[in-house]
C-alpha positions as a printed NumPy array, in Angstrom:
array([[ 21.151,   0.748,   1.799],
       [ 20.389,  -2.338,   0.082],
       [ 18.733,  -3.659,   3.48 ],
       [ 16.082,  -0.407,   3.215],
       [ 15.604,  -1.939,  -0.638],
       [ 14.574,  -5.043,   1.107],
       [ 12.835,  -4.391,   3.32 ],
       [ 10.926,  -1.508,   1.346],
       [ 10.102,  -4.659,  -1.63 ],
       [  8.807,  -7.282,   1.44 ],
       [  6.294,  -5.239,   2.649],
       [  5.223,  -5.148,  -1.196],
       [  5.289,  -8.344,  -1.943],
       [  3.87 ,  -8.558,   1.814],
       [  0.611,  -6.357,   0.434],
       [  0.66 ,  -9.018,  -2.509],
       [  0.441, -11.981,  -0.418],
       [ -2.648, -10.696,   2.133],
       [ -4.087,  -9.95 ,  -1.285],
       [ -4.239, -13.225,  -3.602],
       [ -4.44 , -14.592,   0.408],
       [ -7.796, -12.903,   0.813],
       [ -7.085, -12.965,   4.54 ],
       [ -7.573,  -9.287,   5.016],
       [-11.35 ,  -9.555,   3.614],
       [-11.755, -12.204,   6.718],
       [-10.663,  -8.917,   9.138],
       [-12.057,  -5.856,   9.824],
       [-12.177,  -3.805,   7.34 ],
       [-10.527,  -1.034,   9.818],
       [ -8.18 ,  -3.075,  10.084],
       [ -7.657,  -3.995,   7.003],
       [ -7.445,  -0.483,   5.506],
       [ -5.124,   0.727,   8.427],
       [ -2.647,  -2.349,   7.448],
       [ -2.891,  -1.628,   3.546],
       [ -2.165,   1.799,   3.897],
       [  0.842,   1.242,   6.529],
       [  2.505,  -0.186,   3.929],
       [  1.489,   1.294,   1.001],
       [  2.787,   4.564,   2.86 ],
       [  5.742,   2.808,   5.01 ],
       [  7.291,   2.208,   1.134],
       [  6.281,   5.203,  -0.25 ],
       [  8.602,   7.036,   1.864],
       [ 11.395,   4.602,   1.792],
       [ 11.695,   4.285,  -2.496],
       [ 11.5  ,   8.981,  -1.873],
       [ 14.306,   8.78 ,   0.049],
       [ 16.497,   5.627,  -1.792],
       [ 15.556,   7.796,  -4.491],
       [ 16.536,  11.065,  -2.768],
       [ 20.116,   9.247,  -1.636],
       [ 20.03 ,   7.986,  -5.849],
       [ 20.208,   4.847,  -4.565],
       [ 19.207,   1.415,  -7.431],
       [ 17.377,   4.846,  -9.392],
       [ 15.112,   2.242, -11.026],
       [ 13.829,  -0.002,  -8.081],
       [ 13.284,   2.9  ,  -6.244],
       [ 11.283,   4.405,  -8.463],
       [  9.27 ,   1.561,  -9.667],
       [  8.802,   0.986,  -5.786],
       [  7.588,   4.711,  -5.909],
       [  5.175,   3.508,  -8.616],
       [  3.714,   0.256,  -6.615],
       [  3.383,   2.283,  -3.475],
       [  1.45 ,   4.786,  -4.944],
       [ -0.563,   2.39 ,  -6.728],
       [ -1.151,   0.06 ,  -2.851],
       [ -2.785,   3.7  ,  -1.529],
       [ -4.989,   3.955,  -4.096],
       [ -5.838,   0.758,  -4.352],
       [ -6.924,   1.016,  -0.776],
       [ -8.942,   4.642,  -1.056],
       [-10.962,   2.679,  -3.922],
       [-12.173,   0.002,  -1.837],
       [-12.452,   0.953,   1.47 ],
       [-13.368,   4.367,   1.246],
       [-15.491,   5.59 ,  -2.227],
       [-18.891,   4.461,  -2.653],
       [-19.826,   1.644,  -5.689],
       [-23.063,   1.308,  -7.659],
       [-24.989,   3.078,  -5.188],
       [-23.477,   0.688,  -3.065],
       [-21.812,   3.073,   0.847],
       [-17.767,   2.706,   1.5  ],
       [-16.638,   0.361,   3.351],
       [-15.579,   2.787,   5.545],
       [-17.657,   5.993,   5.291],
       [-15.474,   9.028,   5.966],
       [-18.799,  11.993,   6.179],
       [-22.331,  10.602,   6.694]])
């Protein structure tokens, strides 16, 4: 169980490092969104599993909230239009 907590937190730290270093804007928009969504969804599933097993509920809850923030951030940045500009990845044309 402690290994899963470590994996969840390390994936979230990977997101933070990718965001801070600015590596993903140099990549293709589709690849960046895919990486962010995989990190967010995988850490969400792991944190929900850990919360279901009642293992370190406080850390599992914080990881769950941060996973939701990662997913919402990705949707906001890549899939929603902003100030009259089209989205990076248009879902409907």
